[in-house]
LUMPAVEX-884879 format. One record per residue (C-alpha): x, y, z; residue in one letter. Coordinates in pm, whole numbers, plus 50000, padded with zeros to 5 digits. Example, Ala and Ser with C-alpha at 12.3 -4.5 7.8 and 13.67 -1.06 7.14 Angstrom:
// residues 2
+-------+-------+-------+---+
:    c1 :    c2 :    c3 : r :
+-------+-------+-------+---+
: 51230 : 49550 : 50780 : A :
: 51367 : 49894 : 50714 : S :
+-------+-------+-------+---+
// end
This chain:
// residues 396
+-------+-------+-------+---+
:    c1 :    c2 :    c3 : r :
+-------+-------+-------+---+
: 51834 : 68506 : 08486 : M :
: 52009 : 68649 : 08805 : N :
: 52349 : 68657 : 08716 : I :
: 52595 : 68749 : 08945 : L :
: 52949 : 68962 : 08825 : L :
: 53233 : 68926 : 08996 : I :
: 53445 : 69244 : 08981 : N :
: 53282 : 69517 : 08868 : D :
: 53535 : 69813 : 08739 : G :
: 53336 : 70105 : 08650 : K :
: 53402 : 70230 : 08925 : E :
: 53764 : 70222 : 08896 : C :
: 54028 : 70446 : 08712 : S :
: 54173 : 70199 : 08469 : N :
: 54036 : 70223 : 08145 : W :
: 54062 : 69914 : 08060 : G :
: 53905 : 69817 : 08387 : L :
: 53632 : 70043 : 08364 : Q :
: 53561 : 69993 : 07986 : A :
: 53581 : 69635 : 08012 : S :
: 53277 : 69588 : 08270 : S :
: 53087 : 69806 : 08108 : A :
: 53117 : 69607 : 07833 : A :
: 53034 : 69280 : 07991 : L :
: 52719 : 69465 : 08154 : I :
: 52571 : 69562 : 07866 : D :
: 52645 : 69168 : 07674 : I :
: 52423 : 69064 : 07977 : F :
: 52196 : 69330 : 07887 : K :
: 52131 : 69307 : 07607 : K :
: 51906 : 68947 : 07632 : N :
: 51552 : 69026 : 07820 : K :
: 51457 : 68920 : 08162 : N :
: 51797 : 68876 : 08325 : I :
: 51877 : 69097 : 08673 : N :
: 52265 : 69124 : 08691 : I :
: 52379 : 69215 : 09063 : E :
: 52770 : 69267 : 09073 : T :
: 53061 : 69275 : 09402 : I :
: 53297 : 69559 : 09277 : S :
: 53631 : 69545 : 09220 : H :
: 53725 : 69818 : 09512 : K :
: 53505 : 69565 : 09722 : K :
: 53668 : 69284 : 09581 : L :
: 54027 : 69401 : 09663 : H :
: 53987 : 69572 : 09991 : Q :
: 54143 : 69323 : 10311 : K :
: 54070 : 69546 : 10570 : Y :
: 53724 : 69702 : 10639 : S :
: 53883 : 70019 : 10712 : F :
: 54108 : 70059 : 10399 : D :
: 54104 : 70470 : 10307 : P :
: 54210 : 70655 : 10001 : Y :
: 54445 : 70954 : 10012 : I :
: 54465 : 71124 : 09717 : F :
: 54383 : 70838 : 09522 : G :
: 54636 : 70663 : 09744 : K :
: 54608 : 70400 : 10016 : K :
: 54637 : 70556 : 10340 : L :
: 54823 : 70204 : 10480 : F :
: 55039 : 69981 : 10344 : N :
: 55042 : 69599 : 10261 : E :
: 55237 : 69569 : 10585 : Q :
: 55059 : 69800 : 10844 : S :
: 55106 : 69647 : 11145 : R :
: 54852 : 69933 : 11260 : T :
: 54637 : 69881 : 11028 : H :
: 54594 : 69479 : 11127 : K :
: 54558 : 69591 : 11507 : F :
: 54258 : 69864 : 11432 : F :
: 54065 : 69738 : 11117 : S :
: 53878 : 69392 : 11140 : K :
: 53958 : 69223 : 10816 : K :
: 53732 : 69256 : 10499 : N :
: 53775 : 68893 : 10298 : L :
: 53918 : 68610 : 10414 : L :
: 54067 : 68410 : 10126 : I :
: 54281 : 68121 : 10136 : P :
: 54576 : 68101 : 09879 : T :
: 54665 : 67772 : 09834 : T :
: 54398 : 67459 : 09681 : A :
: 54435 : 67240 : 10036 : D :
: 54296 : 67618 : 10244 : Q :
: 53973 : 67577 : 10050 : Y :
: 53748 : 67354 : 10273 : E :
: 53912 : 67507 : 10533 : L :
: 53807 : 67846 : 10411 : Y :
: 53423 : 67716 : 10305 : S :
: 53369 : 67651 : 10594 : D :
: 53476 : 67953 : 10793 : L :
: 53233 : 68171 : 10510 : W :
: 52918 : 67940 : 10534 : I :
: 52978 : 67967 : 10955 : N :
: 52923 : 68334 : 10907 : G :
: 53336 : 68401 : 10926 : N :
: 53417 : 68492 : 10618 : G :
: 53512 : 68842 : 10713 : G :
: 53279 : 69193 : 10721 : S :
: 53170 : 69203 : 10329 : F :
: 53136 : 68732 : 10348 : S :
: 52791 : 68749 : 10457 : K :
: 52693 : 69052 : 10171 : E :
: 52889 : 68831 : 09920 : I :
: 52660 : 68487 : 10018 : L :
: 52350 : 68691 : 10037 : R :
: 52420 : 68791 : 09652 : K :
: 52592 : 68420 : 09563 : I :
: 52254 : 68302 : 09761 : E :
: 52037 : 68474 : 09498 : K :
: 52192 : 68435 : 09207 : S :
: 52092 : 68173 : 08957 : D :
: 52543 : 68195 : 08829 : C :
: 52819 : 68322 : 08914 : V :
: 53097 : 68534 : 08654 : F :
: 53423 : 68594 : 08767 : F :
: 53540 : 68931 : 08549 : N :
: 53908 : 68816 : 08564 : A :
: 53996 : 69139 : 08349 : E :
: 54329 : 69246 : 08575 : G :
: 54451 : 68924 : 08431 : S :
: 54492 : 68580 : 08680 : T :
: 54859 : 68588 : 08604 : Y :
: 55018 : 68571 : 09012 : R :
: 54900 : 68528 : 09332 : K :
: 54710 : 68860 : 09370 : N :
: 54407 : 68938 : 09650 : F :
: 54185 : 69008 : 09394 : G :
: 54228 : 68685 : 09196 : S :
: 54301 : 68457 : 09430 : L :
: 53932 : 68656 : 09619 : A :
: 53758 : 68601 : 09313 : G :
: 53829 : 68243 : 09207 : L :
: 53740 : 68147 : 09555 : F :
: 53409 : 68253 : 09526 : L :
: 53374 : 68074 : 09211 : L :
: 53427 : 67781 : 09375 : Y :
: 53224 : 67841 : 09691 : L :
: 52903 : 67918 : 09445 : S :
: 52984 : 67634 : 09292 : S :
: 53118 : 67342 : 09556 : F :
: 52846 : 67469 : 09837 : K :
: 52593 : 67635 : 09658 : F :
: 52532 : 67447 : 09337 : N :
: 52534 : 67760 : 09088 : K :
: 52696 : 67763 : 08730 : K :
: 52976 : 67972 : 08825 : S :
: 53212 : 68055 : 08527 : F :
: 53599 : 68193 : 08467 : F :
: 53535 : 68475 : 08232 : I :
: 53731 : 68800 : 08052 : N :
: 54079 : 68772 : 08172 : G :
: 54497 : 68569 : 08185 : S :
: 54570 : 68271 : 08317 : F :
: 54896 : 68219 : 08345 : T :
: 55104 : 67894 : 08551 : I :
: 55465 : 68041 : 08643 : S :
: 55697 : 67764 : 08748 : S :
: 55794 : 68037 : 09070 : V :
: 55567 : 67995 : 09340 : D :
: 55311 : 67826 : 09142 : N :
: 54938 : 67826 : 09371 : V :
: 54739 : 67878 : 09058 : L :
: 54811 : 67519 : 08912 : S :
: 54658 : 67364 : 09208 : G :
: 54359 : 67611 : 09245 : I :
: 54292 : 67601 : 08864 : A :
: 54348 : 67191 : 08870 : K :
: 54092 : 67217 : 09192 : K :
: 53812 : 67445 : 09017 : L :
: 53809 : 67274 : 08711 : Y :
: 53795 : 66955 : 08962 : K :
: 53452 : 67149 : 09087 : N :
: 53273 : 67207 : 08737 : N :
: 53417 : 67591 : 08690 : I :
: 53426 : 67637 : 08301 : E :
: 53708 : 67827 : 08164 : F :
: 53695 : 68114 : 07885 : Y :
: 54008 : 68287 : 07883 : V :
: 54104 : 68601 : 07631 : R :
: 54316 : 68502 : 07461 : E :
: 54534 : 68237 : 07309 : P :
: 54827 : 68171 : 07525 : L :
: 54632 : 68091 : 07867 : S :
: 54414 : 67836 : 07681 : M :
: 54740 : 67702 : 07590 : N :
: 54858 : 67775 : 07952 : D :
: 54559 : 67607 : 08158 : L :
: 54592 : 67258 : 07874 : G :
: 54980 : 67183 : 07995 : R :
: 54756 : 67103 : 08351 : I :
: 54498 : 66943 : 08186 : N :
: 54208 : 67195 : 08211 : I :
: 53997 : 67196 : 07891 : E :
: 53912 : 67599 : 07824 : S :
: 53795 : 67808 : 07536 : T :
: 53877 : 68152 : 07386 : L :
: 53645 : 68406 : 07398 : I :
: 53813 : 68724 : 07354 : P :
: 53778 : 69030 : 07554 : D :
: 53471 : 69212 : 07638 : S :
: 53659 : 69539 : 07517 : V :
: 53659 : 69440 : 07172 : F :
: 53285 : 69501 : 07230 : Y :
: 53361 : 69822 : 07173 : Y :
: 53504 : 69846 : 06793 : S :
: 53390 : 70038 : 06552 : K :
: 53299 : 69941 : 06158 : R :
: 53642 : 70123 : 05969 : I :
: 53360 : 70364 : 05751 : E :
: 53276 : 70533 : 06041 : N :
: 53658 : 70601 : 06183 : I :
: 53728 : 70980 : 06080 : Y :
: 54063 : 71063 : 06173 : K :
: 54074 : 71333 : 05915 : K :
: 53854 : 71562 : 06103 : S :
: 53843 : 71895 : 06269 : K :
: 54038 : 71793 : 06596 : N :
: 54274 : 71545 : 06331 : D :
: 54496 : 71392 : 06558 : L :
: 54706 : 71264 : 06253 : S :
: 55001 : 71447 : 06272 : N :
: 55025 : 71193 : 06645 : Y :
: 55087 : 70899 : 06749 : F :
: 54916 : 70835 : 07088 : A :
: 55137 : 70670 : 07353 : V :
: 55150 : 70444 : 07700 : S :
: 55331 : 70229 : 07944 : K :
: 55413 : 69890 : 07986 : S :
: 55340 : 69714 : 08364 : M :
: 55777 : 69608 : 08419 : L :
: 55946 : 69865 : 08535 : P :
: 56078 : 70201 : 08264 : M :
: 56140 : 70490 : 08402 : I :
: 56482 : 70545 : 08549 : Q :
: 56607 : 70561 : 08895 : D :
: 56697 : 70904 : 09021 : S :
: 57014 : 70888 : 09044 : L :
: 57032 : 70935 : 08665 : Y :
: 56840 : 71279 : 08638 : Q :
: 57202 : 71357 : 08377 : D :
: 57058 : 71092 : 08183 : K :
: 56733 : 71074 : 07957 : L :
: 56543 : 70767 : 08060 : D :
: 56494 : 70492 : 07765 : A :
: 56180 : 70512 : 07702 : Y :
: 56179 : 70874 : 07655 : L :
: 56523 : 70858 : 07448 : E :
: 56277 : 70648 : 07239 : L :
: 56000 : 70848 : 07207 : I :
: 56235 : 71137 : 07042 : I :
: 56346 : 70944 : 06857 : K :
: 56051 : 70808 : 06665 : I :
: 55895 : 71189 : 06681 : S :
: 56249 : 71279 : 06544 : E :
: 56229 : 70989 : 06192 : K :
: 55855 : 71032 : 06144 : S :
: 55755 : 71424 : 06212 : K :
: 55514 : 71349 : 06453 : L :
: 55440 : 71418 : 06817 : S :
: 55300 : 71180 : 07097 : P :
: 55032 : 71189 : 07294 : I :
: 55039 : 71074 : 07645 : F :
: 54823 : 70858 : 07791 : L :
: 54808 : 70930 : 08216 : V :
: 54596 : 70801 : 08398 : K :
: 54718 : 70511 : 08630 : D :
: 54922 : 70679 : 08910 : S :
: 55228 : 70420 : 08755 : E :
: 55176 : 70680 : 08394 : D :
: 55203 : 70973 : 08560 : K :
: 55605 : 71035 : 08529 : S :
: 55515 : 71014 : 08132 : L :
: 55427 : 71361 : 08198 : I :
: 55752 : 71532 : 08258 : N :
: 55866 : 71413 : 07898 : F :
: 55596 : 71634 : 07750 : K :
: 55891 : 71925 : 07805 : K :
: 56127 : 71724 : 07638 : Y :
: 55905 : 71695 : 07251 : L :
: 55737 : 72000 : 07145 : K :
: 55363 : 71964 : 07069 : N :
: 55368 : 71724 : 07274 : A :
: 55022 : 71645 : 07404 : K :
: 54884 : 71488 : 07817 : V :
: 54526 : 71333 : 07836 : A :
: 54445 : 71264 : 08133 : N :
: 54219 : 71121 : 08414 : K :
: 53966 : 71397 : 08263 : D :
: 53927 : 71182 : 07919 : Y :
: 53645 : 70864 : 07931 : S :
: 53735 : 70594 : 07761 : F :
: 53579 : 70635 : 07508 : F :
: 53750 : 70943 : 07501 : D :
: 54031 : 70723 : 07441 : I :
: 53934 : 70476 : 07207 : Q :
: 53859 : 70764 : 07003 : N :
: 54165 : 70941 : 07062 : L :
: 54362 : 70680 : 06990 : I :
: 54127 : 70598 : 06699 : S :
: 54263 : 70967 : 06517 : K :
: 54639 : 70955 : 06614 : C :
: 54864 : 70742 : 06299 : N :
: 54988 : 70490 : 06570 : F :
: 55017 : 70386 : 06917 : L :
: 55292 : 70222 : 07085 : I :
: 55210 : 70112 : 07431 : S :
: 55241 : 69791 : 07675 : G :
: 54902 : 69791 : 07805 : R :
: 54702 : 69558 : 07712 : Y :
: 54336 : 69748 : 07666 : H :
: 54493 : 70111 : 07498 : H :
: 54636 : 69841 : 07281 : L :
: 54258 : 69670 : 07180 : I :
: 54114 : 70032 : 07126 : F :
: 54414 : 70103 : 06865 : A :
: 54258 : 69748 : 06703 : C :
: 53868 : 69851 : 06750 : N :
: 53973 : 70169 : 06586 : T :
: 54173 : 70040 : 06271 : S :
: 54533 : 70276 : 06487 : T :
: 54807 : 70033 : 06404 : N :
: 54984 : 69886 : 06737 : I :
: 55316 : 69867 : 06776 : C :
: 55269 : 69636 : 07135 : C :
: 55565 : 69631 : 07428 : L :
: 55514 : 69363 : 07650 : S :
: 55392 : 69331 : 08004 : S :
: 55368 : 69141 : 08314 : S :
: 55240 : 68885 : 08281 : S :
: 55194 : 68655 : 07904 : H :
: 54882 : 68893 : 07789 : K :
: 55066 : 69131 : 07554 : I :
: 55170 : 68829 : 07343 : E :
: 54903 : 68666 : 07382 : G :
: 54665 : 68919 : 07218 : L :
: 54920 : 68997 : 06944 : A :
: 54946 : 68600 : 06873 : K :
: 54473 : 68650 : 06865 : L :
: 54501 : 68966 : 06643 : I :
: 54821 : 68793 : 06451 : S :
: 54534 : 68461 : 06348 : D :
: 54318 : 68681 : 06269 : Q :
: 54487 : 68895 : 05967 : A :
: 54747 : 68557 : 05848 : N :
: 55027 : 68820 : 05986 : M :
: 55265 : 68870 : 06218 : E :
: 55268 : 69139 : 06568 : I :
: 55620 : 69148 : 06740 : P :
: 55640 : 69221 : 07114 : V :
: 55923 : 69461 : 07214 : Y :
: 56092 : 69475 : 07561 : D :
: 56003 : 69731 : 07767 : P :
: 56355 : 69706 : 08048 : T :
: 56542 : 69636 : 07732 : N :
: 56480 : 69916 : 07497 : I :
: 56817 : 70088 : 07420 : R :
: 56908 : 69710 : 07256 : A :
: 56597 : 69737 : 07085 : E :
: 56601 : 70097 : 07015 : K :
: 56645 : 70040 : 06630 : K :
: 56410 : 69785 : 06553 : V :
: 56114 : 69966 : 06754 : I :
: 56209 : 70330 : 06583 : V :
: 56170 : 70120 : 06227 : D :
: 55881 : 69930 : 06296 : Y :
: 55705 : 70247 : 06420 : C :
: 55766 : 70400 : 06107 : L :
: 55635 : 70101 : 05894 : E :
: 55329 : 70169 : 06081 : Q :
: 55280 : 70518 : 05950 : T :
: 55241 : 70352 : 05605 : K :
: 55044 : 70076 : 05660 : K :
: 54656 : 70029 : 05662 : T :
: 54577 : 69739 : 05932 : P :
: 54531 : 69416 : 05837 : S :
: 54295 : 69257 : 06053 : W :
: 53892 : 69268 : 06007 : Q :
: 53707 : 69506 : 06183 : Q :
: 53518 : 69389 : 06433 : N :
: 53611 : 69049 : 06382 : Y :
: 53649 : 68999 : 06755 : F :
: 53309 : 69202 : 06860 : K :
: 53142 : 68923 : 06684 : I :
: 53368 : 68643 : 06846 : Q :
: 53302 : 68780 : 07184 : L :
: 52935 : 68854 : 07188 : I :
: 52809 : 68472 : 07045 : D :
: 53081 : 68352 : 07272 : G :
: 52864 : 68516 : 07613 : V :
: 52581 : 68366 : 07415 : Q :
: 52596 : 68053 : 07423 : K :
: 52734 : 68034 : 07805 : I :
: 52380 : 68206 : 07900 : L :
: 52210 : 67997 : 07661 : N :
: 52341 : 67682 : 07838 : A :
: 52236 : 67773 : 08124 : I :
+-------+-------+-------+---+
// end
């Protein structure tokens, strides 16, 4: 069987995207006689053929006229369901952008196509629109079995173009496998049936007996910290005041007698490095750490406070308690519900843009986590994940 995996993020800077891609590919490879080709996360999100980076940042911004003038389009992608037939014809006639012919070649060679939708299809960002359109092409034009997998799907009443696109895909035999129950609910509201398969990062779950929180590298006097994708850092106009999130971390540290380890990988997280000087014994885990290292580090900490979806899964994988912060979609609430339903307990999700109003409640909740053992079953979601993917492969 020849599988084409769209959105392979193993080479990306994001720990979660690295882990989710590597896990999904490893699950596929456990099956004999499967060949895997991929379309990388970078290529899927690259609008222009010439799109250089300097010090990890794009040289041209999204609206650069110079960029548009000098560079050819890498991919031509429809933004609404009504455009799908027009853009399909452009692609088939060799006018889908400079990278489109390579993609079509890979689709033609494949027996089935998976869109690794990690990154969350919750807004009309270019990579999501591209992945969804390629599923349509694969099924409608090439008659390939095509699957949305490993992502969240949010239907919003604001600037909503995803409803029409999702309906078009569903009508053309694309199957939806989402990673948490709130995405199932959203798709269900527009009459699209979907199946829940937990996120592929659960693949790295370890059995509880193999987790040693007490070791020569003991971090039990620490708690792990990362941000949310929602705005959390104050404007530079407020330099004379402490950031609200920093105030929260200081208060948690004072009350718990624990020190924070800040998880800093993506550019938007680097503001956390500035927090270190306010907290004695604070540490930073940066880009020198692999996603395996980060999961191992979190496993040795007392608990994790985060709005990063996969950081929270790293903690769940290693029986480390969590304090969840909301993100720019419902994915954190969806993850919390997934875990809550299995553990028969309620896991709250706090608003990271309203920390001062909720500070006491969040601090009290974090203090509770220092005294309790997680109640979710170790390896439960890993088993559900592997069984779910295997059922798809068996049915092809």
